[in-house]
Phi, psi and omega in degrees: 000129184286139179278142176284133178276133180291142177286124181303145180303322182298325178291320179296319179295317179296319179295319179296320180295319179296321180296319179295316179298323179295316179296319179296320180295320178293321179297320178294320179296322178297319177297322179296321178290316182297321181272359179069020173291322178251134176282136181301325178296324179293318179296317179297318179298320178295322180294319180292319181293326181216090181301339180272357180286174177300316178297319181295330181274359181288125176293142182300324180298315179294323178300310181294319181292339178280345182282147181302136174065023176251111178261185183298312181296317180294322178300316180296319179295321180295314180299319179293318180295323183269359180058049179241129178291140180294345180270355181291149172255155183303322181284352182251011180287146175284170184301313181294323178294319178297316180297319180294317180293320178298316180297319179295317179296317181295329179284318183278323180235079186306136177304147184285138177211134182287153174284158180275160173073041181284152183257182180278005175267105183260134179244119179253117180225175181163175182291164178304142175068010180285342178105024180302312182296322180293317178296316179297320179296322178297318179294320179302317182286318187270339185224074181296345178290342177268125180279114179266116181294141177254121182277155171264142180213152177266358179280162180284151179296144172273163180306128178092348180280139183244132179297131180089346178252305179271316177209163164264111182271115185233162176271176184297324181296317179292322179296319177300321180295317179301320178293312183299325182271004178066030184269001181248132176290323178205158174200155183197159170268125184250132180057034178056030187222275186267157177259142178231147177205158181250113176301133186280321189301312181298328180291312179301318182294318181293319180294320178295333179276002178086012181272159170272136182245134179244124175253126176253102188221180181269177184300315181301317180295321179298321179293321178294320179296318179299321180290322182280324181229083185302339182275356181302144178270116185261125182240128180252126181265123181254149172280161177297329179200164177295318180299323179291324177298315178299316180300317180294320181294315180294317182294336180296324175068020182258357180232149175279178186298319180296317179294320178298317180299319179294318181293324179290324175297317178296322181300322179296321178293318180296318180297327181291346182264006187297336180292347179283351186260159182280325184223146176244131177232130179270124181269073176274325178225127187302312183296323179292318179296318178297319179298320179296320178297316180297318178298323176293322179295322179292325179292322180286339181280347183285000000 
């Protein structure tokens, strides 16, 4: 009778390490779904394309529970309605089950589509620490033909920021005057702290000269611009993942722990508003994200 060979300790350790990494990856994917960094249709498509991937190994029950406003009771009703067993994994769904789940997702989370008739006024917004300023700065350097609006703010300059280039740094009295005289296209209090606003005159002059104008502002400001200029092209910048957004905020080192926690709470609210925008761009690489913004600007200029 042949003896069973013992599994080497090194193999067991490696297998345990892979299992831990797999669980962490699934947990990260769940955070991405919960915070709306990842679209559920995209995750399902990845699972179908590669059943052995992290998305493919995701249990359907965990997938549904990660979606906004889906509780235990609602999850059970959905599975029953779609005729999907709770033990199924996304990568193991049958064709009819995939089609049923896709149809349900499209109804509850409609696929993103831009509005028609966009103008040369581009608005770039997104959650805190996503890199809006870095992408805008890259465009400023590489594409001087695009007029990058300079916002006014009551916050103090960060290291390396230059007045009149990155922001107009003003005190509260001057900001009040700009509002009273109607000189701001939009303005808002950001993170319950500092005020930001977009001077109107330079934008009007650039548009009249036939230039494309790019505004890098927050969600509140983007909504005000949309109300004032309905034809504005709204672009939402997404992080590659929620964990990467947290990493960027912590790595920036410009906020204390309390401020970071407040900004992350705000980021979740901002991410939930992405459906209000015409285009979504993932900022995984600054130059690539900037190129996508520029391509959109060229399309609106035609």
